[in-house]
VEXVOZA-12466 format. One line per field, with one value per residue (C-alpha): residue in one letter; x, y, z. Coordinates in nm, 2 decimals. Layout:
% residues N
type	c(A/...) $
x	c(X/...) $
y	c(Y/...) $
z	c(Z/...) $
This chain:
% residues 346
type	c(M/Q/G/V/T/S/R/W/L/L/R/M/L/P/W/V/Q/V/P/G/G/S/Y/R/V/N/R/R/A/S/H/T/L/G/D/G/R/V/E/F/I/S/T/G/S/A/V/R/V/I/P/V/E/L/R/E/L/P/L/L/R/G/F/E/D/T/A/V/L/E/A/L/A/D/R/F/T/Q/R/E/F/A/P/G/D/V/L/V/E/A/G/R/P/A/D/E/L/L/L/I/A/H/G/K/V/D/K/L/A/E/G/A/F/D/H/P/S/V/V/G/S/A/A/G/G/D/H/L/G/E/P/E/L/T/A/A/E/A/G/T/W/G/I/T/V/K/A/V/T/Y/L/Y/N/E/P/M/N/Q/V/E/Q/Q/L/R/L/T/I/E/A/L/R/E/R/Q/E/H/E/L/I/N/N/P/E/I/G/L/L/H/N/A/D/L/S/Q/R/I/H/T/R/S/G/P/P/T/P/D/D/L/D/A/L/L/A/T/V/W/K/E/P/G/L/I/L/A/H/P/R/A/I/A/A/I/G/R/E/F/N/S/R/G/I/S/P/Q/P/A/E/V/N/G/H/A/L/P/A/W/R/G/V/P/I/L/P/C/N/K/I/P/V/T/R/S/G/V/T/S/L/L/V/L/R/T/G/E/E/N/Q/G/V/I/G/L/H/R/T/G/I/P/D/E/Y/Q/P/S/L/S/V/R/F/M/G/I/S/E/Q/A/I/I/S/Y/L/V/S/A/Y/Y/S/A/A/V/L/V/P/D/A/L/G/I/L/E/N/V/E/I/G/L) $
x	c(2.39/2.06/2.06/1.99/1.65/1.51/1.28/1.00/0.77/1.02/1.09/0.72/0.58/0.56/0.74/0.58/0.79/0.65/0.84/0.66/0.69/0.31/0.07/-0.30/-0.54/-0.90/-1.19/-1.54/-1.67/-1.96/-2.16/-2.50/-2.77/-3.05/-2.87/-2.83/-2.45/-2.22/-1.96/-1.62/-1.36/-0.98/-0.67/-0.38/-0.43/-0.66/-1.03/-1.32/-1.69/-1.89/-2.13/-2.46/-2.39/-2.48/-2.85/-2.82/-2.82/-3.16/-3.15/-3.05/-3.27/-3.42/-3.22/-3.16/-2.94/-2.61/-2.41/-2.50/-2.40/-2.06/-2.00/-2.10/-1.87/-1.57/-1.63/-1.55/-1.20/-1.01/-0.91/-0.73/-0.77/-0.58/-0.74/-0.86/-0.90/-1.25/-1.41/-1.71/-1.81/-2.16/-2.24/-2.05/-2.21/-2.31/-2.15/-2.01/-2.11/-1.87/-1.86/-1.68/-1.49/-1.30/-1.28/-1.49/-1.60/-1.78/-2.06/-2.00/-2.23/-2.20/-2.22/-2.22/-1.93/-1.84/-1.70/-1.81/-2.05/-2.06/-2.42/-2.36/-2.09/-2.04/-1.83/-1.74/-2.04/-2.20/-2.22/-2.22/-2.38/-2.71/-2.87/-2.72/-2.35/-2.23/-1.90/0.13/0.38/0.67/0.89/1.26/1.53/1.86/2.17/2.53/2.79/3.12/3.42/3.79/4.00/4.27/4.60/4.62/4.26/4.34/4.21/3.88/3.76/3.64/3.42/3.25/3.17/3.05/2.81/2.70/2.61/2.43/2.23/2.12/2.02/1.83/1.64/1.54/1.41/1.23/1.03/0.96/0.81/0.60/0.45/0.43/0.44/0.12/0.08/0.21/0.22/0.00/-0.11/-0.26/-0.41/-0.64/-0.99/-1.18/-1.42/-1.11/-0.99/-1.11/-1.03/-0.95/-1.22/-1.05/-0.69/-0.44/-0.41/-0.63/-0.71/-1.05/-0.90/-0.67/-0.98/-1.15/-0.84/-0.81/-1.20/-1.11/-0.90/-1.08/-0.98/-0.63/-0.47/-0.10/0.09/0.04/0.28/0.34/0.60/0.83/0.68/0.33/0.44/0.55/0.21/0.04/0.24/0.14/-0.22/-0.17/0.01/-0.26/-0.51/-0.30/-0.29/0.01/-0.03/0.16/0.45/0.46/0.78/0.87/1.18/1.33/1.25/0.99/0.77/0.47/0.14/-0.23/-0.48/-0.18/-0.10/0.27/0.30/0.61/0.80/0.84/0.99/0.87/0.52/0.49/0.43/0.32/0.47/0.17/0.24/-0.03/0.03/-0.14/-0.14/-0.15/-0.29/-0.22/-0.31/-0.03/0.00/-0.13/-0.32/-0.49/-0.59/-0.38/-0.10/0.20/0.53/0.61/0.96/1.15/1.44/1.68/1.75/2.08/2.37/2.17/2.35/2.06/1.71/1.56/1.86/2.12/2.47/2.60/2.96/2.96/3.33/3.64/3.71/4.03/4.05/4.03/3.67/3.46/3.10/2.82/2.44/2.24/1.87/1.58/1.27/0.96/0.60/0.31/-0.05/-0.35/-0.54/-0.87/-0.98/-1.02/-0.65/-0.55/-0.69/-0.56/-0.62/-0.59/-0.55/-0.35/-0.21/0.11/0.23/0.54) $
y	c(1.90/1.96/2.22/2.58/2.69/3.03/2.98/3.22/3.16/3.29/3.59/3.67/3.63/3.95/3.87/3.99/4.04/3.83/3.96/3.72/3.42/3.39/3.55/3.55/3.49/3.58/3.41/3.38/3.03/2.99/2.70/2.65/2.45/2.27/2.21/1.85/1.85/1.80/2.07/2.05/2.26/2.20/2.30/2.22/1.85/1.78/1.78/1.77/1.76/2.05/1.90/2.08/1.98/1.62/1.74/1.72/1.34/1.20/1.01/1.32/1.58/1.80/1.66/1.93/1.79/1.97/1.78/1.46/1.60/1.70/1.35/1.20/1.42/1.35/0.97/1.03/0.96/1.10/0.87/0.93/0.71/0.69/0.68/0.33/0.23/0.06/0.25/0.00/-0.31/-0.45/-0.76/-0.65/-0.54/-0.17/-0.11/0.25/0.59/0.76/1.13/1.27/1.57/1.63/1.45/1.23/0.85/0.65/0.40/0.09/-0.20/-0.51/-0.40/-0.57/-0.83/-0.84/-0.48/-0.26/0.02/0.36/0.41/0.73/0.94/1.12/1.43/1.66/1.69/1.36/1.05/0.67/0.41/0.55/0.32/0.21/0.09/0.08/0.16/2.65/2.70/2.86/2.59/2.56/2.36/2.31/2.19/2.13/2.26/2.09/2.23/2.12/2.42/2.48/2.62/2.78/2.85/3.12/3.22/3.05/3.08/2.73/2.80/3.07/2.86/2.57/2.80/2.95/2.59/2.51/2.81/2.76/2.40/2.53/2.79/2.52/2.32/2.63/2.67/2.29/2.32/2.63/2.41/2.06/2.08/1.93/2.23/2.54/2.42/2.59/2.27/2.17/2.50/2.58/2.58/2.28/2.51/2.65/2.32/2.22/1.95/1.97/1.91/1.63/1.58/1.81/2.18/2.35/2.72/2.66/2.50/2.81/3.02/2.81/2.83/3.22/3.24/3.08/3.40/3.65/3.95/4.04/3.72/3.77/3.46/3.10/2.83/2.52/2.25/2.31/2.00/2.14/2.46/2.25/2.08/2.40/2.52/2.20/2.27/2.63/2.53/2.26/2.54/2.81/3.02/3.25/3.44/3.74/3.67/3.87/4.04/3.97/4.12/4.16/3.80/3.73/3.45/3.26/3.41/3.36/3.66/3.87/3.65/3.52/3.14/3.08/2.76/2.58/2.23/2.17/2.09/1.71/1.51/1.16/0.86/0.87/1.23/1.41/1.73/2.05/2.44/2.70/3.05/3.31/3.66/3.80/4.08/4.17/4.47/4.25/3.99/3.75/3.49/3.61/3.47/3.50/3.53/3.69/3.91/4.04/3.70/3.62/3.52/3.65/3.60/3.67/3.79/3.51/3.30/3.24/3.09/2.99/2.88/2.54/2.48/2.33/1.96/1.80/1.71/2.08/2.05/2.37/2.33/2.58/2.54/2.72/2.77/2.94/3.06/3.09/3.02/3.12/3.23/3.23/3.53/3.47/3.15/3.30/3.40/3.06/2.82/2.48/2.30/1.93/1.61/1.80/1.53/1.64/1.30/1.08) $
z	c(-0.73/-0.90/-1.17/-1.08/-1.22/-1.28/-0.96/-1.10/-0.80/-0.56/-0.78/-0.84/-0.49/-0.29/0.03/0.36/0.67/0.98/1.27/1.52/1.32/1.24/1.00/1.05/0.75/0.85/0.63/0.67/0.62/0.39/0.26/0.08/0.23/0.03/-0.30/-0.24/-0.22/0.08/0.12/0.29/0.44/0.36/0.54/0.35/0.23/0.53/0.42/0.67/0.61/0.73/0.99/0.90/0.53/0.63/0.62/0.24/0.27/0.24/0.58/0.77/0.58/0.84/1.12/1.39/1.66/1.57/1.84/1.66/1.33/1.47/1.62/1.28/1.08/1.31/1.22/0.85/0.76/0.46/0.17/-0.14/-0.44/-0.77/-1.12/-1.18/-0.81/-0.72/-0.44/-0.39/-0.58/-0.66/-0.45/-0.16/0.18/0.17/0.53/0.47/0.33/0.09/0.05/-0.26/-0.15/-0.49/-0.81/-1.03/-1.02/-1.28/-1.20/-1.40/-1.50/-1.72/-2.08/-2.41/-2.49/-2.13/-2.13/-1.83/-1.93/-1.77/-1.64/-1.43/-1.26/-0.93/-0.85/-0.56/-0.33/-0.41/-0.20/-0.25/-0.03/0.08/0.01/-0.33/-0.36/-0.72/-0.80/0.87/1.05/0.84/0.69/0.83/0.64/0.78/0.58/0.74/0.49/0.51/0.31/0.35/0.45/0.20/0.30/-0.04/-0.18/-0.44/-0.67/-0.55/-0.20/-0.13/0.16/-0.03/-0.32/-0.11/0.06/-0.28/-0.40/-0.08/-0.08/-0.44/-0.34/-0.04/-0.25/-0.51/-0.21/-0.09/-0.42/-0.42/-0.06/-0.16/-0.44/-0.28/0.09/0.24/0.49/0.31/-0.05/-0.31/-0.47/-0.13/-0.04/-0.33/-0.23/-0.34/-0.56/-0.73/-0.89/-1.23/-1.48/-1.85/-2.10/-2.29/-2.14/-2.33/-2.23/-2.48/-2.52/-2.37/-2.07/-2.03/-2.02/-1.77/-1.56/-1.59/-1.50/-1.15/-1.06/-1.29/-1.08/-1.20/-1.26/-1.24/-1.36/-1.47/-1.33/-1.54/-1.57/-1.88/-2.04/-1.99/-2.15/-2.47/-2.46/-2.46/-2.75/-2.95/-2.88/-3.00/-3.32/-3.41/-3.40/-3.58/-3.27/-3.20/-2.88/-2.81/-2.56/-2.23/-2.11/-1.75/-1.60/-1.94/-2.05/-2.34/-2.20/-2.35/-2.24/-2.28/-2.26/-2.16/-1.86/-1.86/-1.83/-1.63/-1.60/-1.27/-1.28/-0.91/-1.02/-1.03/-1.35/-1.30/-1.48/-1.72/-1.83/-1.61/-1.43/-1.31/-1.40/-1.14/-1.19/-0.92/-0.82/-0.60/-0.35/0.00/-0.14/-0.41/-0.16/-0.34/-0.28/-0.07/0.04/0.42/0.56/0.86/0.81/1.06/1.21/1.37/1.14/0.85/0.51/0.27/0.36/0.59/0.54/0.81/0.79/1.12/1.20/1.37/1.41/1.27/1.31/1.38/1.00/0.92/0.81/0.86/0.93/0.87/0.94/0.67/0.74/0.55/0.70/0.48/0.42/0.20/0.24/0.01/0.15/-0.02/-0.21/-0.55/-0.54/-0.66/-0.92/-1.03/-1.37/-1.28/-1.49/-1.76/-2.01/-2.16/-2.32/-2.22) $
């Protein structure tokens, strides 16, 4: 079994009861016209261009037929690229228009000594190819528990221990889903405007300040992979900075500007040593990030977790179905910010 972690996200999120199995978040869509940049809306990991924002393209500037703009917006398909991927290449037909929803790309040209030279860049809201072409529903997880029935099971209750280990594994998976799930995970539900990049790669104090600025109204906590916390410590040490720790539930934890930095090993780290940091404001009253669950379910063993007896086989194997019901909601966009492309070393 995977080791049991502190699961700070599950402990720090305020959990809101959802009796009907759904929770409505009301938001007002807003976008800026006339700034020359195309804006998008995101739902989980899905991103769609706002149809009227296509008027920011030179060819469609002043175009008033909204039905045509809707049809054009529906024809764009979402693609994801890894660092180093070539989006378009000089000399190839300019047969498509690329809109950059998030991230940064470099425009390259032949430089001295046969090495490419960066001649420009484009970021979220920019486009390529016109005319130039140069470079939730609540999650439900079920696990069947099988434990051999012992005639003599003292001093240890085998079934109880098997259930305990299974529930621990299920709670670990719950935190993983709340971070990484494409529909409900925090990494996929941050607004595009709330995602920033490091200045130079490693997580410097300036980068942490920029991260806190994304959630400037009462930031409650920063989530980071343990290796990222170590990298933050190295950056502090190299500058002779010793921030005061913060006390959370009786634990002394690293902090920045009074905001605790909590470890979470569910945040991905790439093979090249790149990860992300998250900052959250929590609570329904603060219009922050909240957890959603439903208590009072049949066969409830813990809040929003049920253990259902499934029977005993001819081989004297007891089976239980263990299910957890949960989700998360970001009530307003500025409740969650992400610092991306954080280099922490190998």
